[in-house]
LOVO-216760 format. One record per atom (N, C-alpha, C, O, CB): residue number from 1; atom name; x negated, y, z negated. Coordinates in nm, 2 decimals, decimal comma. Glycine has a CB too. Layout:
num|atome|east|north|up
NUM|CA|X|Y|Z
...
END
This chain:
num|atome|east|north|up
1|N|-13,30|11,55|-10,94
1|CA|-13,19|11,64|-10,94
1|C|-13,06|11,58|-10,91
1|O|-12,95|11,62|-10,96
1|CB|-13,22|11,76|-10,85
2|N|-13,06|11,47|-10,83
2|CA|-12,94|11,41|-10,79
2|C|-12,88|11,34|-10,92
2|O|-12,76|11,34|-10,94
2|CB|-12,96|11,30|-10,69
3|N|-12,96|11,28|-11,00
3|CA|-12,91|11,22|-11,12
3|C|-12,85|11,32|-11,22
3|O|-12,74|11,29|-11,28
3|CB|-13,02|11,14|-11,19
4|N|-12,91|11,43|-11,23
4|CA|-12,86|11,53|-11,32
4|C|-12,73|11,59|-11,27
4|O|-12,64|11,61|-11,34
4|CB|-12,96|11,65|-11,34
5|N|-12,72|11,61|-11,13
5|CA|-12,60|11,66|-11,07
5|C|-12,49|11,55|-11,09
5|O|-12,37|11,59|-11,11
5|CB|-12,62|11,68|-10,92
6|N|-12,52|11,43|-11,08
6|CA|-12,42|11,32|-11,09
6|C|-12,37|11,32|-11,24
6|O|-12,25|11,31|-11,26
6|CB|-12,48|11,18|-11,06
7|N|-12,46|11,33|-11,33
7|CA|-12,41|11,34|-11,47
7|C|-12,33|11,46|-11,50
7|O|-12,23|11,45|-11,58
7|CB|-12,53|11,33|-11,57
8|N|-12,36|11,57|-11,44
8|CA|-12,28|11,70|-11,46
8|C|-12,14|11,67|-11,40
8|O|-12,04|11,71|-11,46
8|CB|-12,35|11,82|-11,39
9|N|-12,14|11,61|-11,28
9|CA|-12,01|11,58|-11,22
9|C|-11,92|11,49|-11,31
9|O|-11,80|11,52|-11,33
9|CB|-12,03|11,51|-11,09
10|N|-11,98|11,39|-11,37
10|CA|-11,91|11,30|-11,46
10|C|-11,86|11,37|-11,58
10|O|-11,75|11,35|-11,63
10|CB|-12,00|11,18|-11,50
11|N|-11,95|11,46|-11,64
11|CA|-11,91|11,53|-11,76
11|C|-11,79|11,63|-11,73
11|O|-11,70|11,64|-11,80
11|CB|-12,02|11,61|-11,81
12|N|-11,80|11,70|-11,61
12|CA|-11,70|11,79|-11,57
12|C|-11,57|11,71|-11,55
12|O|-11,46|11,76|-11,59
12|CB|-11,73|11,87|-11,45
13|N|-11,58|11,60|-11,49
13|CA|-11,46|11,52|-11,46
13|C|-11,39|11,48|-11,59
13|O|-11,26|11,48|-11,60
13|CB|-11,50|11,39|-11,38
14|N|-11,46|11,44|-11,69
14|CA|-11,40|11,40|-11,82
14|C|-11,34|11,52|-11,89
14|O|-11,23|11,51|-11,94
14|CB|-11,51|11,34|-11,91
15|N|-11,40|11,64|-11,88
15|CA|-11,35|11,76|-11,94
15|C|-11,22|11,80|-11,87
15|O|-11,12|11,83|-11,93
15|CB|-11,45|11,87|-11,95
16|N|-11,23|11,80|-11,74
16|CA|-11,11|11,84|-11,66
16|C|-11,00|11,75|-11,68
16|O|-10,88|11,79|-11,69
16|CB|-11,15|11,84|-11,51
17|N|-11,03|11,62|-11,69
17|CA|-10,92|11,52|-11,72
17|C|-10,85|11,55|-11,85
17|O|-10,73|11,53|-11,86
17|CB|-10,98|11,38|-11,71
18|N|-10,93|11,58|-11,95
18|CA|-10,88|11,61|-12,08
18|C|-10,78|11,73|-12,08
18|O|-10,68|11,73|-12,15
18|CB|-10,99|11,63|-12,18
19|N|-10,82|11,84|-12,01
19|CA|-10,74|11,96|-12,02
19|C|-10,64|11,97|-11,91
19|O|-10,55|12,05|-11,93
19|CB|-10,84|12,08|-12,01
20|N|-10,65|11,90|-11,80
20|CA|-10,56|11,92|-11,69
20|C|-10,45|11,81|-11,69
20|O|-10,36|11,82|-11,61
20|CB|-10,63|11,92|-11,56
21|N|-10,46|11,71|-11,77
21|CA|-10,36|11,61|-11,77
21|C|-10,27|11,62|-11,89
21|O|-10,32|11,65|-12,00
21|CB|-10,42|11,46|-11,77
22|N|-10,14|11,60|-11,88
22|CA|-10,05|11,62|-11,99
22|C|-10,06|11,50|-12,08
22|O|-10,10|11,39|-12,04
22|CB|-9,91|11,63|-11,94
23|N|-10,02|11,52|-12,21
23|CA|-10,02|11,41|-12,30
23|C|-9,93|11,29|-12,26
23|O|-9,95|11,18|-12,29
23|CB|-9,97|11,46|-12,44
24|N|-9,82|11,33|-12,19
24|CA|-9,73|11,22|-12,14
24|C|-9,80|11,14|-12,03
24|O|-9,78|11,02|-12,03
24|CB|-9,60|11,29|-12,08
25|N|-9,88|11,20|-11,95
25|CA|-9,95|11,12|-11,85
25|C|-10,06|11,03|-11,91
25|O|-10,08|10,92|-11,87
25|CB|-10,02|11,22|-11,75
26|N|-10,12|11,08|-12,02
26|CA|-10,22|11,01|-12,09
26|C|-10,15|10,88|-12,16
26|O|-10,20|10,77|-12,15
26|CB|-10,29|11,09|-12,20
27|N|-10,03|10,91|-12,21
27|CA|-9,96|10,80|-12,28
27|C|-9,92|10,69|-12,18
27|O|-9,92|10,57|-12,20
27|CB|-9,84|10,85|-12,35
28|N|-9,88|10,74|-12,06
28|CA|-9,84|10,65|-11,95
28|C|-9,95|10,56|-11,91
28|O|-9,94|10,44|-11,89
28|CB|-9,78|10,72|-11,83
29|N|-10,07|10,62|-11,90
29|CA|-10,19|10,54|-11,86
29|C|-10,23|10,44|-11,97
29|O|-10,27|10,33|-11,94
29|CB|-10,31|10,64|-11,83
30|N|-10,21|10,48|-12,09
30|CA|-10,24|10,39|-12,21
30|C|-10,15|10,28|-12,20
30|O|-10,19|10,16|-12,23
30|CB|-10,24|10,47|-12,34
31|N|-10,02|10,30|-12,18
31|CA|-9,92|10,20|-12,17
31|C|-9,95|10,10|-12,06
31|O|-9,93|9,98|-12,07
31|CB|-9,78|10,25|-12,16
32|N|-10,00|10,15|-11,94
32|CA|-10,04|10,07|-11,83
32|C|-10,15|9,97|-11,87
32|O|-10,15|9,86|-11,84
32|CB|-10,07|10,15|-11,71
33|N|-10,25|10,03|-11,94
33|CA|-10,36|9,95|-11,99
33|C|-10,32|9,84|-12,08
33|O|-10,36|9,72|-12,08
33|CB|-10,47|10,03|-12,05
34|N|-10,23|9,87|-12,18
34|CA|-10,18|9,78|-12,27
34|C|-10,10|9,67|-12,20
34|O|-10,12|9,55|-12,23
34|CB|-10,09|9,85|-12,38
35|N|-10,02|9,71|-12,10
35|CA|-9,94|9,61|-12,02
35|C|-10,04|9,52|-11,94
35|O|-10,01|9,40|-11,93
35|CB|-9,84|9,68|-11,93
36|N|-10,14|9,57|-11,89
36|CA|-10,24|9,49|-11,81
36|C|-10,31|9,39|-11,90
36|O|-10,34|9,28|-11,86
36|CB|-10,34|9,58|-11,74
37|N|-10,34|9,43|-12,02
37|CA|-10,41|9,34|-12,12
37|C|-10,31|9,23|-12,16
37|O|-10,36|9,12|-12,18
37|CB|-10,45|9,42|-12,24
38|N|-10,18|9,26|-12,17
38|CA|-10,09|9,16|-12,21
38|C|-10,05|9,06|-12,09
38|O|-10,00|8,95|-12,12
38|CB|-9,96|9,22|-12,27
39|N|-10,07|9,11|-11,97
39|CA|-10,03|9,03|-11,85
39|C|-10,14|8,93|-11,82
39|O|-10,25|8,97|-11,79
39|CB|-10,00|9,13|-11,73
40|N|-10,11|8,80|-11,82
40|CA|-10,21|8,70|-11,79
40|C|-10,25|8,70|-11,64
40|O|-10,35|8,64|-11,61
40|CB|-10,16|8,56|-11,83
41|N|-10,17|8,76|-11,56
41|CA|-10,20|8,76|-11,42
41|C|-10,31|8,86|-11,38
41|O|-10,37|8,85|-11,27
41|CB|-10,07|8,79|-11,33
42|N|-10,33|8,96|-11,47
42|CA|-10,43|9,06|-11,44
42|C|-10,57|9,00|-11,47
42|O|-10,59|8,94|-11,58
42|CB|-10,41|9,19|-11,53
43|N|-10,66|9,02|-11,38
43|CA|-10,80|8,97|-11,39
43|C|-10,88|9,07|-11,47
43|O|-10,93|9,17|-11,42
43|CB|-10,86|8,94|-11,26
44|N|-10,90|9,05|-11,60
44|CA|-10,97|9,14|-11,69
44|C|-11,12|9,14|-11,65
44|O|-11,19|9,24|-11,67
44|CB|-10,95|9,10|-11,83
45|N|-11,17|9,02|-11,60
45|CA|-11,31|9,02|-11,56
45|C|-11,34|9,11|-11,45
45|O|-11,44|9,18|-11,44
45|CB|-11,35|8,87|-11,52
46|N|-11,24|9,12|-11,35
46|CA|-11,26|9,21|-11,24
46|C|-11,26|9,36|-11,29
46|O|-11,34|9,44|-11,24
46|CB|-11,15|9,19|-11,13
47|N|-11,18|9,39|-11,38
47|CA|-11,18|9,53|-11,44
47|C|-11,31|9,56|-11,50
47|O|-11,36|9,67|-11,49
47|CB|-11,06|9,54|-11,54
48|N|-11,36|9,47|-11,58
48|CA|-11,49|9,49|-11,65
48|C|-11,60|9,50|-11,54
48|O|-11,70|9,58|-11,56
48|CB|-11,52|9,38|-11,75
49|N|-11,60|9,42|-11,44
49|CA|-11,70|9,43|-11,33
49|C|-11,70|9,56|-11,27
49|O|-11,81|9,61|-11,23
49|CB|-11,68|9,32|-11,23
50|N|-11,59|9,62|-11,25
50|CA|-11,58|9,76|-11,19
50|C|-11,65|9,86|-11,28
50|O|-11,72|9,95|-11,24
50|CB|-11,44|9,80|-11,17
51|N|-11,63|9,85|-11,41
51|CA|-11,69|9,94|-11,51
51|C|-11,84|9,91|-11,51
51|O|-11,92|10,01|-11,51
51|CB|-11,64|9,91|-11,65
52|N|-11,88|9,79|-11,50
52|CA|-12,03|9,76|-11,50
52|C|-12,09|9,81|-11,37
52|O|-12,20|9,86|-11,38
52|CB|-12,05|9,61|-11,51
53|N|-12,02|9,80|-11,26
53|CA|-12,08|9,86|-11,13
53|C|-12,10|10,01|-11,14
53|O|-12,21|10,06|-11,10
53|CB|-11,98|9,83|-11,02
54|N|-12,01|10,08|-11,21
54|CA|-12,03|10,22|-11,22
54|C|-12,15|10,25|-11,31
54|O|-12,22|10,35|-11,29
54|CB|-11,90|10,28|-11,28
55|N|-12,16|10,18|-11,42
55|CA|-12,27|10,20|-11,51
55|C|-12,41|10,17|-11,44
55|O|-12,50|10,24|-11,46
55|CB|-12,26|10,11|-11,64
56|N|-12,41|10,06|-11,37
56|CA|-12,53|10,03|-11,29
56|C|-12,57|10,14|-11,19
56|O|-12,69|10,17|-11,18
56|CB|-12,52|9,89|-11,22
57|N|-12,47|10,19|-11,12
57|CA|-12,49|10,29|-11,02
57|C|-12,55|10,41|-11,09
57|O|-12,65|10,47|-11,04
57|CB|-12,36|10,33|-10,95
58|N|-12,50|10,46|-11,20
58|CA|-12,55|10,57|-11,28
58|C|-12,69|10,55|-11,33
58|O|-12,78|10,63|-11,31
58|CB|-12,46|10,61|-11,40
59|N|-12,72|10,43|-11,38
59|CA|-12,85|10,39|-11,43
59|C|-12,95|10,39|-11,31
59|O|-13,07|10,44|-11,33
59|CB|-12,85|10,26|-11,50
60|N|-12,91|10,34|-11,20
60|CA|-13,00|10,34|-11,08
60|C|-13,04|10,48|-11,04
60|O|-13,16|10,51|-11,01
60|CB|-12,94|10,26|-10,97
61|N|-12,94|10,57|-11,03
61|CA|-12,97|10,71|-10,99
61|C|-13,06|10,77|-11,09
61|O|-13,16|10,84|-11,05
61|CB|-12,84|10,79|-10,98
62|N|-13,04|10,76|-11,22
62|CA|-13,12|10,82|-11,32
62|C|-13,26|10,76|-11,32
62|O|-13,36|10,83|-11,34
62|CB|-13,06|10,80|-11,46
63|N|-13,27|10,63|-11,30
63|CA|-13,40|10,56|-11,30
63|C|-13,49|10,61|-11,18
63|O|-13,61|10,63|-11,19
63|CB|-13,39|10,41|-11,30
64|N|-13,42|10,62|-11,06
64|CA|-13,49|10,66|-10,94
64|C|-13,54|10,81|-10,96
64|O|-13,65|10,84|-10,92
64|CB|-13,40|10,66|-10,82
65|N|-13,46|10,89|-11,03
65|CA|-13,50|11,03|-11,05
65|C|-13,62|11,03|-11,15
65|O|-13,71|11,11|-11,13
65|CB|-13,38|11,11|-11,11
66|N|-13,62|10,95|-11,25
66|CA|-13,73|10,95|-11,35
66|C|-13,86|10,90|-11,28
66|O|-13,97|10,96|-11,30
66|CB|-13,70|10,85|-11,46
67|N|-13,85|10,80|-11,19
67|CA|-13,97|10,75|-11,12
67|C|-14,02|10,86|-11,03
67|O|-14,14|10,88|-11,02
67|CB|-13,93|10,63|-11,03
68|N|-13,93|10,93|-10,96
68|CA|-13,97|11,04|-10,87
68|C|-14,04|11,15|-10,95
68|O|-14,14|11,20|-10,90
68|CB|-13,85|11,10|-10,79
69|N|-13,99|11,19|-11,06
69|CA|-14,05|11,29|-11,14
69|C|-14,18|11,25|-11,19
69|O|-14,28|11,33|-11,19
69|CB|-13,96|11,33|-11,26
70|N|-14,19|11,12|-11,23
70|CA|-14,32|11,07|-11,28
70|C|-14,43|11,07|-11,17
70|O|-14,54|11,10|-11,20
70|CB|-14,30|10,93|-11,33
71|N|-14,39|11,03|-11,05
71|CA|-14,49|11,03|-10,94
71|C|-14,52|11,17|-10,90
71|O|-14,64|11,19|-10,85
71|CB|-14,43|10,95|-10,82
72|N|-14,43|11,26|-10,91
72|CA|-14,46|11,40|-10,86
72|C|-14,55|11,47|-10,96
72|O|-14,63|11,56|-10,92
72|CB|-14,33|11,48|-10,85
73|N|-14,55|11,43|-11,09
73|CA|-14,64|11,50|-11,19
73|C|-14,78|11,44|-11,19
73|O|-14,86|11,50|-11,26
73|CB|-14,58|11,48|-11,32
74|N|-14,81|11,34|-11,11
74|CA|-14,94|11,28|-11,11
74|C|-15,04|11,36|-11,03
74|O|-15,16|11,33|-11,02
74|CB|-14,94|11,14|-11,06
END
């Protein structure tokens, strides 16, 4: 249930972000990302590692939930 709740939270967060943020704020964030990509001082590897950590955390939660459900049904 924790994995499902976490996925619901992530989904709600994405929907809320889409409807509660103005197009100007979205454009400002996009410009920041473009500037970061163009700036050689920004460590792109660190940015990708943060994304990977989030994906691993989500996968771990879901895998643990699947194992628990599998063991409970035996």
